[in-house]
C-alpha positions as a LaTeX table, in Angstrom:
\begin{tabular}{lrrr}
\hline
Residue & $x$ (\AA) & $y$ (\AA) & $z$ (\AA) \\
\hline
Met1 & $-1.54$ & 7.77 & 9.24 \\
Thr2 & 2.13 & 8.47 & 8.66 \\
Gly3 & 4.65 & 6.50 & 6.64 \\
Arg4 & 6.19 & 5.48 & 9.96 \\
Asp5 & 2.84 & 4.06 & 11.11 \\
Val6 & 2.64 & 1.95 & 7.93 \\
Tyr7 & 6.25 & 0.85 & 8.47 \\
Arg8 & 5.51 & $-0.20$ & 12.09 \\
Arg9 & 2.52 & $-2.24$ & 10.96 \\
Ala10 & 4.57 & $-3.86$ & 8.20 \\
Ala11 & 7.21 & $-4.81$ & 10.77 \\
Ala12 & 4.50 & $-6.30$ & 12.98 \\
Leu13 & 3.22 & $-8.38$ & 10.05 \\
Leu14 & 6.75 & $-9.73$ & 9.75 \\
Gly15 & 6.66 & $-10.63$ & 13.45 \\
Gln16 & 9.21 & $-7.95$ & 14.32 \\
Glu17 & 9.45 & $-4.75$ & 16.30 \\
Glu18 & 10.39 & $-1.64$ & 14.34 \\
Arg19 & 13.78 & $-1.49$ & 16.09 \\
Asp20 & 14.53 & $-5.07$ & 15.01 \\
Val21 & 14.13 & $-4.27$ & 11.31 \\
Ala22 & 15.88 & $-0.89$ & 11.24 \\
Tyr23 & 17.95 & $-2.10$ & 8.28 \\
Tyr24 & 14.76 & $-1.93$ & 6.14 \\
Glu25 & 14.12 & 1.72 & 6.92 \\
Pro26 & 16.29 & 3.17 & 4.11 \\
Ile27 & 14.17 & 1.45 & 1.45 \\
Ala28 & 10.79 & 1.80 & 3.19 \\
Leu29 & 10.31 & 5.39 & 2.03 \\
Ser30 & 11.05 & 4.51 & $-1.60$ \\
Cys31 & 8.65 & 1.57 & $-1.40$ \\
Leu32 & 5.91 & 3.76 & 0.05 \\
Asn33 & 6.36 & 6.31 & $-2.71$ \\
Gln34 & 6.09 & 3.56 & $-5.31$ \\
Met35 & 2.93 & 2.33 & $-3.60$ \\
Leu36 & 1.46 & 5.84 & $-3.85$ \\
Ala37 & 2.14 & 5.76 & $-7.59$ \\
Asp38 & 0.71 & 2.26 & $-7.92$ \\
Cys39 & $-2.52$ & 3.19 & $-6.09$ \\
Leu40 & $-3.12$ & 6.53 & $-7.78$ \\
Trp41 & $-5.96$ & 5.07 & $-9.85$ \\
Gln42 & $-7.78$ & 3.70 & $-6.79$ \\
Glu43 & $-7.27$ & 6.93 & $-4.86$ \\
Asn44 & $-8.57$ & 9.07 & $-7.72$ \\
Ala45 & $-11.64$ & 6.84 & $-8.01$ \\
Leu46 & $-12.28$ & 7.40 & $-4.30$ \\
Cys47 & $-11.76$ & 11.14 & $-4.77$ \\
Lys48 & $-14.35$ & 11.14 & $-7.53$ \\
Ala49 & $-16.82$ & 9.11 & $-5.46$ \\
Phe50 & $-16.48$ & 11.50 & $-2.52$ \\
His51 & $-16.44$ & 14.66 & $-4.67$ \\
Arg52 & $-12.84$ & 15.59 & $-3.91$ \\
Ala53 & $-10.26$ & 16.86 & $-6.36$ \\
Pro54 & $-8.19$ & 14.03 & $-7.86$ \\
Tyr55 & $-4.41$ & 13.94 & $-7.92$ \\
His56 & $-2.79$ & 14.82 & $-11.25$ \\
Ala57 & 0.37 & 12.99 & $-10.21$ \\
Pro58 & 1.12 & 10.72 & $-7.30$ \\
Pro59 & 2.10 & 12.56 & $-4.13$ \\
Glu60 & 5.52 & 11.87 & $-2.66$ \\
Leu61 & 6.52 & 11.41 & 0.96 \\
Leu62 & 9.74 & 13.17 & 1.87 \\
Ser63 & 10.16 & 11.25 & 5.12 \\
Leu64 & 8.49 & 8.45 & 7.02 \\
Glu65 & 7.08 & 11.09 & 9.36 \\
Asp66 & 4.90 & 12.54 & 6.57 \\
Glu67 & 1.19 & 11.79 & 6.47 \\
Val68 & 0.17 & 9.38 & 3.74 \\
Pro69 & $-2.40$ & 11.54 & 1.92 \\
Tyr70 & $-4.59$ & 8.75 & 0.54 \\
Asn71 & $-7.83$ & 7.31 & 1.89 \\
Glu72 & $-7.17$ & 6.36 & 5.51 \\
Arg73 & $-8.98$ & 3.03 & 5.30 \\
Met74 & $-7.10$ & 1.98 & 2.16 \\
Val75 & $-3.76$ & 2.98 & 3.65 \\
Ser76 & $-4.33$ & 1.34 & 7.02 \\
Thr77 & $-5.77$ & $-1.93$ & 5.72 \\
Cys78 & $-3.70$ & $-2.47$ & 2.55 \\
Phe79 & $-0.39$ & $-0.63$ & 2.61 \\
Pro80 & 1.22 & $-2.53$ & 5.53 \\
Tyr81 & 0.84 & $-5.83$ & 3.66 \\
Arg82 & 2.38 & $-4.49$ & 0.46 \\
Leu83 & 5.20 & $-2.76$ & 2.31 \\
Ala84 & 5.98 & $-5.89$ & 4.33 \\
Ala85 & 6.05 & $-7.95$ & 1.12 \\
Leu86 & 8.36 & $-5.49$ & $-0.63$ \\
Leu87 & 10.73 & $-5.34$ & 2.32 \\
Ile88 & 11.30 & $-9.10$ & 2.35 \\
Ala89 & 11.04 & $-9.75$ & $-1.39$ \\
Gly90 & 14.64 & $-10.93$ & $-1.72$ \\
Glu91 & 14.75 & $-12.87$ & 1.53 \\
Asn92 & 11.65 & $-15.03$ & 1.79 \\
Arg93 & 9.69 & $-15.76$ & $-1.38$ \\
Arg94 & 6.99 & $-17.76$ & 0.40 \\
Glu95 & 6.24 & $-14.96$ & 2.85 \\
Tyr96 & 6.48 & $-12.42$ & 0.04 \\
Ser97 & 3.85 & $-14.37$ & $-1.91$ \\
Arg98 & 1.55 & $-14.69$ & 1.11 \\
Leu99 & 1.73 & $-11.00$ & 1.95 \\
Ser100 & 1.34 & $-9.98$ & $-1.70$ \\
Gln101 & $-1.74$ & $-12.17$ & $-2.05$ \\
Glu102 & $-3.26$ & $-10.64$ & 1.09 \\
Tyr103 & $-2.54$ & $-7.16$ & $-0.27$ \\
Glu104 & $-4.13$ & $-7.98$ & $-3.65$ \\
Glu105 & $-7.28$ & $-9.28$ & $-1.97$ \\
Arg106 & $-7.53$ & $-6.21$ & 0.23 \\
Ile107 & $-6.81$ & $-3.61$ & $-2.46$ \\
Ala108 & $-9.47$ & $-5.21$ & $-4.68$ \\
Asp109 & $-12.04$ & $-3.76$ & $-2.27$ \\
Phe110 & $-10.96$ & $-0.34$ & $-3.48$ \\
Glu111 & $-11.31$ & $-1.03$ & $-7.20$ \\
Pro112 & $-14.09$ & 1.18 & $-8.59$ \\
Cys113 & $-15.15$ & $-1.49$ & $-11.07$ \\
Arg114 & $-14.09$ & $-5.06$ & $-11.67$ \\
Ile115 & $-15.00$ & $-6.58$ & $-15.01$ \\
Thr116 & $-15.95$ & $-10.22$ & $-14.78$ \\
Glu117 & $-15.93$ & $-12.88$ & $-17.50$ \\
Met118 & $-19.71$ & $-12.72$ & $-17.64$ \\
Gln119 & $-19.64$ & $-8.97$ & $-18.33$ \\
Val120 & $-17.07$ & $-9.45$ & $-21.09$ \\
Ser121 & $-18.96$ & $-12.28$ & $-22.82$ \\
Val122 & $-22.33$ & $-10.49$ & $-22.94$ \\
\hline
\end{tabular}
């Protein structure tokens, strides 16, 4: 999946066609690169689980046409929600919150371990 694919899906989540939100494109690449940094921990946990070499630093996309090098399922099911939220952060706080919440719920599926209150209190 390319950065452009994630961007198209984010636009669709906002109820728009890619051409209708062209003004977001200049910041989309920066947002995607930040997302790669933010999800490095999850990606490296997946690398370990599937016996692949982990990343020592987050990869960086040079254009929206580049392939997003992380787990395809994580990228396709989580990244569009986060990108859509980041793109509208200053315009629509309610929609930003909704999309961010959806992203958080989805990315939690990729956490290698979640400590619960019960585990902490034992």
